[in-house]
Residue frames relative to the residue before (quaternion, step in Angstrom):
aa qw qx qy qz dx dy dz
X 1.0000 0.0000 0.0000 0.0000 0.00 0.00 0.00
X 0.5168 -0.6849 0.4257 0.2873 3.61 -0.85 1.01
X 0.6135 0.5607 -0.3576 0.4258 3.61 1.03 -0.65
X 0.6597 0.4925 -0.3071 0.4775 3.57 1.12 -0.56
X 0.6767 0.4850 -0.2856 0.4747 3.59 1.10 -0.68
X 0.7588 0.2533 -0.1440 0.5825 3.61 0.95 -0.87
X 0.2815 0.7572 -0.5238 0.2702 3.54 0.02 1.34
X 0.2619 -0.7998 0.5232 0.1337 3.56 -0.16 1.29
X 0.5954 0.5790 -0.3757 0.4112 3.61 1.08 -0.60
X 0.6243 0.5324 -0.3406 0.4590 3.59 0.98 -0.79
X 0.6919 0.4704 -0.2648 0.4794 3.55 0.98 -0.89
X 0.7635 0.4218 -0.2124 0.4406 3.59 0.74 -1.07
X 0.7406 0.3409 -0.2193 0.5359 3.58 1.22 -0.29
X 0.4925 0.6907 -0.4037 0.3426 3.56 1.32 0.07
X 0.7465 -0.4379 0.2833 0.4132 3.55 -1.33 0.02
X 0.7132 0.4252 -0.2535 0.4963 3.60 1.20 -0.34
X 0.4485 0.7241 -0.4279 0.3023 3.58 1.26 0.23
X 0.7590 0.2515 -0.1701 0.5760 3.60 1.28 -0.18
X 0.1518 -0.7363 0.6512 0.1040 3.52 -1.25 0.61
X 0.8233 -0.1054 0.0020 0.5577 3.56 -0.53 1.23
X 0.7350 -0.4400 0.2152 0.4689 3.55 0.98 0.90
X 0.6148 0.5302 -0.3473 0.4693 3.60 1.28 -0.11
X 0.4485 -0.6917 0.4864 0.2896 3.62 -0.74 0.97
X 0.5250 -0.6411 0.4664 0.3098 3.56 -0.95 0.91
X 0.6140 0.5522 -0.3523 0.4404 3.58 1.04 -0.70
X 0.6381 0.5101 -0.3292 0.4735 3.62 1.03 -0.71
X 0.6112 0.5371 -0.3423 0.4699 3.58 1.04 -0.76
X 0.6565 0.5122 -0.3025 0.4639 3.59 0.98 -0.85
X 0.6517 0.5082 -0.3155 0.4663 3.58 0.92 -0.89
X 0.6625 0.4937 -0.3062 0.4728 3.59 0.93 -0.86
X 0.6362 0.5334 -0.3219 0.4551 3.59 1.03 -0.79
X 0.6672 0.4796 -0.2972 0.4863 3.57 0.93 -0.88
X 0.6298 0.5336 -0.3289 0.4587 3.58 1.03 -0.76
X 0.6338 0.5311 -0.3075 0.4709 3.55 1.06 -0.83
X 0.6711 0.4826 -0.2915 0.4814 3.58 0.91 -0.90
X 0.6313 0.5276 -0.3297 0.4630 3.58 1.04 -0.75
X 0.6646 0.4961 -0.3033 0.4693 3.58 0.89 -0.94
X 0.6476 0.5139 -0.3119 0.4682 3.58 0.99 -0.81
X 0.6369 0.5286 -0.3194 0.4614 3.55 1.08 -0.73
X 0.6179 0.5293 -0.3383 0.4729 3.58 1.06 -0.73
X 0.6427 0.5032 -0.3144 0.4847 3.58 0.96 -0.87
X 0.6427 0.5321 -0.3177 0.4503 3.59 0.98 -0.85
X 0.6314 0.5319 -0.3351 0.4539 3.61 0.96 -0.81
X 0.6941 0.4709 -0.2709 0.4723 3.56 1.01 -0.79
X 0.7824 0.1669 -0.0907 0.5930 3.58 1.23 -0.41
X 0.0985 -0.8605 0.4989 0.0306 3.56 0.51 1.23
X 0.6433 0.5449 -0.3247 0.4287 3.59 1.16 -0.40
X 0.5426 0.6417 -0.3951 0.3710 3.60 1.26 -0.16
X 0.2198 -0.8174 0.5278 0.0706 3.53 0.05 1.40
X 0.6432 0.5361 -0.3216 0.4420 3.60 1.02 -0.80
X 0.6213 0.5312 -0.3426 0.4631 3.60 1.07 -0.68
X 0.6182 0.5310 -0.3435 0.4668 3.59 1.02 -0.74
X 0.6470 0.5090 -0.3163 0.4715 3.58 0.94 -0.87
X 0.6530 0.5165 -0.3117 0.4579 3.58 0.93 -0.90
X 0.6706 0.4872 -0.2950 0.4753 3.60 0.91 -0.90
X 0.6193 0.5351 -0.3377 0.4649 3.58 1.05 -0.75
X 0.6771 0.4827 -0.2972 0.4692 3.59 0.85 -0.93
X 0.6346 0.5197 -0.3292 0.4678 3.60 1.02 -0.77
X 0.6768 0.4804 -0.3025 0.4687 3.60 0.93 -0.83
X 0.6060 0.5303 -0.3550 0.4748 3.61 1.08 -0.64
X 0.6298 0.5239 -0.3264 0.4715 3.57 1.03 -0.78
X 0.6678 0.4958 -0.2937 0.4712 3.56 0.95 -0.89
X 0.6561 0.5051 -0.3090 0.4678 3.57 0.98 -0.81
X 0.6378 0.5221 -0.3223 0.4656 3.59 1.00 -0.81
X 0.6447 0.5072 -0.3086 0.4815 3.57 0.99 -0.87
X 0.6403 0.5279 -0.3112 0.4632 3.56 1.02 -0.83
X 0.6326 0.5191 -0.3298 0.4708 3.60 1.02 -0.76
X 0.6181 0.5409 -0.3301 0.4652 3.57 1.03 -0.82
X 0.6827 0.4829 -0.2877 0.4669 3.58 0.87 -0.96
X 0.6431 0.5140 -0.3214 0.4679 3.58 1.02 -0.75
X 0.6162 0.5292 -0.3406 0.4735 3.58 1.06 -0.70
X 0.6281 0.5191 -0.3358 0.4724 3.60 1.02 -0.73
X 0.6327 0.5275 -0.3281 0.4625 3.56 0.99 -0.83
X 0.7237 0.4716 -0.2497 0.4377 3.56 0.83 -1.05
X 0.8328 0.2973 -0.1147 0.4527 3.56 0.71 -1.08
X 0.7332 0.3740 -0.2345 0.5172 3.59 1.13 -0.48
X 0.7765 0.3415 -0.1857 0.4960 3.59 0.65 -1.10
X 0.1758 -0.8165 0.5191 0.1819 3.55 1.20 -0.67
X 0.6119 0.4527 -0.3673 0.5345 3.52 1.05 0.98
X 0.2505 -0.7724 0.5713 0.1193 3.55 -1.12 0.71
X 0.2178 -0.7359 0.6263 0.1372 3.52 -1.13 0.73
X 0.4261 -0.7248 0.4801 0.2503 3.59 -0.64 1.12
X 0.6168 0.5306 -0.3517 0.4630 3.60 1.05 -0.62
X 0.6483 0.5110 -0.3114 0.4708 3.58 0.99 -0.80
X 0.6578 0.5007 -0.3091 0.4702 3.58 0.96 -0.83
X 0.6249 0.5207 -0.3303 0.4789 3.57 1.05 -0.73
X 0.6410 0.5202 -0.3121 0.4702 3.55 0.99 -0.86
X 0.6440 0.5151 -0.3274 0.4612 3.57 0.96 -0.81
X 0.6374 0.5144 -0.3315 0.4683 3.59 0.97 -0.77
X 0.6590 0.5149 -0.3103 0.4520 3.59 0.94 -0.89
X 0.6898 0.4555 -0.2980 0.4774 3.61 0.85 -0.86
X 0.5982 0.5393 -0.3597 0.4711 3.61 1.12 -0.58
X 0.6709 0.4879 -0.2960 0.4736 3.59 0.88 -0.96
X 0.6268 0.5329 -0.3288 0.4638 3.59 1.01 -0.80
X 0.6622 0.5069 -0.3002 0.4630 3.57 0.93 -0.90
X 0.6472 0.5139 -0.3169 0.4654 3.58 0.95 -0.87
X 0.6770 0.4874 -0.2964 0.4651 3.59 0.89 -0.92
X 0.6628 0.4870 -0.3123 0.4753 3.59 0.96 -0.78
X 0.6119 0.5319 -0.3516 0.4679 3.60 1.05 -0.67
X 0.6479 0.5107 -0.3162 0.4685 3.56 0.95 -0.85
X 0.6535 0.5060 -0.3083 0.4710 3.58 0.93 -0.89
X 0.6467 0.5277 -0.3145 0.4522 3.56 0.95 -0.90
X 0.6798 0.4922 -0.2971 0.4553 3.59 0.87 -0.93
X 0.6428 0.5086 -0.3238 0.4725 3.59 1.01 -0.75
X 0.6685 0.4836 -0.2980 0.4800 3.58 0.96 -0.84
X 0.6168 0.5614 -0.3373 0.4367 3.57 1.06 -0.75
X 0.6198 0.5385 -0.3281 0.4671 3.56 1.06 -0.79
X 0.6695 0.5001 -0.2935 0.4642 3.58 0.95 -0.88
X 0.6538 0.5204 -0.3114 0.4525 3.58 0.98 -0.82
X 0.6653 0.5152 -0.3006 0.4490 3.59 1.02 -0.79
X 0.6196 0.5720 -0.3493 0.4085 3.62 1.12 -0.54
């Protein structure tokens, strides 16, 4: 039954929903806020190659953490949260876009 497979309550209220008492969802919101703030700074200073690298590494960290959480959903909880899957797609897309930006900037720096 789909209601048993896609159940955000199982994920958000389960044993892996907090890390050291901090809700994982709050960690995600803070991470996205951090990336957003960094992106605003980047828009104001497009020549800052180091900021792009920093944002790329931060997004890779977020994507890796998201993969870990998705693995818990798949193999331990055996339930999926559509919000979590959407978040994983967003952090994946963010990482891909930042990687592309980094590679383009890297080419310019090497010239």
